N, C-alpha and C positions, 0 to 999 in steps of 0.2 A: 832176596839177599839184602836189599836195602832195608826192608822191614826188620830183618834180624838184627841189624846194627842198631836201629832205633830202640828196639826192645832191650838189647844188651846195654846200651847207654842208659836207658831209663832205670834198669835194675841196678847198674853200677852207681849212678848218681843217687838213687834212693838209699842204697846201702851206705854210701859215703856220708850222706847227710845225717843218717841215723847215728853214726859213730860220733858225730859232734854233739848230738843231743845227749848222748850218754856221758860225754866228758864234761858238759857244762856244770852239773852238780858237783863233780869232783873239783873243778876249778873254783867254784864258789866256796866250798869247804876249805880248800887249800888257801884261798884268799883270806878267809876269816881267821885261820890259824896264823898266817903270816902277819896280817895286820894286828892280831892280838899280841904277837911277840913284839912287834914294833911299838905298840901302845905301852906295853909293859916296860920295854927298854927306855922309851922316852920319859915315861912317868917317873921311873926309878932314877933316871939320870938328872931330871930337872926339878920335879916337885918337892922332894925332901930337902934339897938345899935352898930353894928359893922360897917356898911357902911353909917349910917345916912340917910337911905332911909325911906320913908313913909310906913305906914301899908297898907295892901290891904284888899279888901272885899272878901267875899266868892265867888262871881261870877268871880272876877278877878283871884282868886286862881284856879278855875276850868279852866279858859281860859289859864292861865299860864301852868297848868298841860298839857292840850291838846297841846299847842304850844311846850312845851319841848318834848312831845312824838313824835310830827311830826319832829322836828329838830334833836333830838338825838336818840330816840328809835325806832320810826316808829310804825306802826300798822300792823306788818307782821304776827302776830300770831305764832311766833316762840317760845315764852316763854323763850327767852334767850339761846336757845340751838342751834342756827344757826351759831355760829362762825366758826365751822369746825376745831376747835383746837384739833387735834389728834383723832377725833372720826369718821373719814371717811366723813367729811363734805365737805365743799367747796374744789374743785380741787383734791379730792381724796387723801389728805395728810395722812389720817389715814391708808389707804391701803398701801401707799408707806412706811410708818414707820413700819407697820406690816411685809411687805416683807423684809425690811432691818433687822429688829430684828430677823426674822426667819433665815436669811442667816448668822447671826453672830455666831461665835464660843462661847463656854462658857467663855473663857478668855476675848474676846471682850465685851461680855455682862457684865461681872464683872467690866471691866474697864469703860464702859459706865455708869453703875450704880454709881460707885465711883465718876466719874466726875460730875454727876448730884447732888449727895449728897453734894459735895463741892460747887457747884453753888447755891444750894438752902439754905444751912444752914450757 
């Protein structure tokens, strides 16, 4: 009986996860269309009055969005978390900072915190 529950749970979890995989392309397509509309609205609201440029159509806005993602953001699937800024990302910088922090004395830590407060504020 216990084995039946395990196989039922496995089947259910497998079916449930497959549903999400089917929805991912739909979310991506919907996101492209929504961001395309947003790009078109912002362009037509700002660019003609500020830079004396013409308005753009919806298709041009989608293509502009895709072009900007290719040139500036990329389609890497990182979700903006891949910069490696202090979180152990690229080149192990997070690990180096953690080791440095752990090797500091309490006075050095207090001095370091004070210096960063003065820089940021």
